[in-house]
N, C-alpha and C positions, 0 to 999 in steps of 0.2 A: 302506694302510700309512702314509700320510701323517697320517691322524687319530691313529694310534698315536704318532707322534712329537710332534704337537701336545700331546696328553695328557700325555706324558712331560715335555715342556718346562714345561707349566702345573704339573705335579706337583712338579717340581724347583725352581720358582721360588716356590712357596707359602712364605710366611714363618710358621714355627712358633716363632720365638724366644720369643715371649710366652706360648706354651702350656707349662703345667707338664707334666712326665712323670708317669707313674703313681705313682712313689714320692713325688714332690712333692705330688700330689693326696691321697695317703693321709696324708701328714704334715699338710696343711691341714686335713683332716677330723678327724684325731686331736688337733691343736692346739685346734681350735674345740670339740670334745667335751670335752677335759680342762679347758679354761678354764671352760666352763659348769658342768661338774661341780663343780669347786672352788668357784665362786661360789655355787651353788644349795646345796652342802653346808654351807658356811659360814653361809648364810642360815637353813637348816633347824636347824642346831645353836644358833645365836643365838635363833631363835624358840622352840624347845624350852626352852632355859635361861630365857627370859623367862617362858614359861607356868609353868614349874616355881616361879619366883620368885613368880608371882602366886598360885599355888596355895598356897605357903608362907605368903604374906601372909594368905590367907583363913583359914587355920587358926591363925595366930599372932595376928593383930590382931583384937581384940574390939571390932568396931564397935557404935555404939548406934543407927545409923540404917539403915533398909532401903535408901536410896539408895546407900550405900557397898557393900552386898552386890550391888545391880544393876550398879554400876560394875565390881566385880571380875568378875562373871559375863560382862558384855559384852566386857571386855578379854581374857578367857580365850577366849571365842568367837571374837574377831578373831584372837588367837594360833593358835588351832585351824584356822581357815580358812587362815591364812598357811602353817602347816606342811602341811596336807593338800595344797594346791595346788602347793607346791613339792616335796613328795615325789613327786607325780605327775610333775612336770617332771624330777626326778632320775631316775626310773625311765625316762623316754623317752630322756634323754641317755645313760644307762648302757647302754640296749639298742642305742644307735647304734654299731655296729661298723663294719668296713670295708664300704663300700658304692661302688656306682658314682656317677658324676657326677649322673645323672638322679634316682636314689634320694636322694642327698644334697640336691638341688635341692628335691624334693618334701618332704623333711624340713624344710627351712628355710622353705619355703612354709607348711607346717603350723605351724611354730614362729611365724611372723609372724601367722598368723590366731589362734593361741592368745594371743599377746601382746595383740593388739587386744581380744580377749574379756576378758582378764584386766583390761586398763585400763578397758574399758567397763562391765564388770559386777562381776566378783569383787572387784576392788580397791575399787570404790565401796562394796559391802556391807561389806567388812572394815573399811574406813575409817570408815564410819558406825557400826559396832559399837564400834570402838576410840574414836572421838570421843565418842560418848555415854557410854561407860563411864568415860572419863577425867573428863568434866564432872560426871557423877554421883559418881564416887569423890572428887572434890575437895570436894563440897558439905559433908561432915561436918566437915571441918578448917576451913573458913572461913566457915561461915554465921553465927557469933556476932559476928564482927568485920567490920563494913560495909566499912571501908577495905580490909582484907585480901581480902574477898569480891570486891570490884570489882577490885582489882589482879590477883588470881589468875586470875579469869575472863577479864579483858581480855587479859593475857599468853597464857593458853591458847588462847583463841579466835584471837588474832592468829598464834600459832604454827600453829594447825591451818588457818587461812586461807593462810598462806605454804606450807605443805606442799601444800595442795590446789590452789592456783592458780599457784604457781611451781615448787616442786621436782617435784611429779608430773608436770606436762606436760614439762618438760626432761628428766627421766630417761626418759620414754616416747619423746620425740623422739629422744634420743641412741641408746637401744636399736633404735629403728626404723630410724635412719640406718645402724647397724652391720649390721643384718640385710639391709637393702636393698642395701648396698654388696656383701655377700657374694653375694647372689642374682644381682645385675647382673654381678658378676665371673664367676660360674659360667655364667650364661646366655650371656655373650660367648664363653666357652671352648667352650661346646656348639655354639654358632653356627660358630665357626671350625672346629671339628672336622667338623660336618656339611656344610661348604661344600665 
């Protein structure tokens, strides 16, 4: 009988103040889901508008050089890659309904792996298409004037390098830090519940 009293004493002294209740957990999941849905939806709509504008330019602008057409096609391909990958993510987050802590933790782990794959592969391919397309597209407008050619290509290459080596890694680290913090928080909650 003494063991039962010891167990009861341990049970009553366990600190559960930092643990969220079930309603709070549902709120955390819903908030995370809605924030991501809003962000991805805005990105998809913007990308679709940009692809539509590029398609409009293809039919309105009468280019004389083939490089311009290649540039337009490459930028449209980059836009389609962006839209398709984000539509896939949008569908994943839309399907995320109320779930248990473990299911949400698995969802976050899968999201982290998908972010890494996107950063290492998909984004590289899309940015290569976009950069190549932009550089090819600019050629027709600046090839006759040497000074304009040098300044336009220097500015564009500098812009692309800043995007690639400064902005891209910072955004990835920021997103990775956010998702890692969320995962650590849920893992600590799960450990406290299981103890």
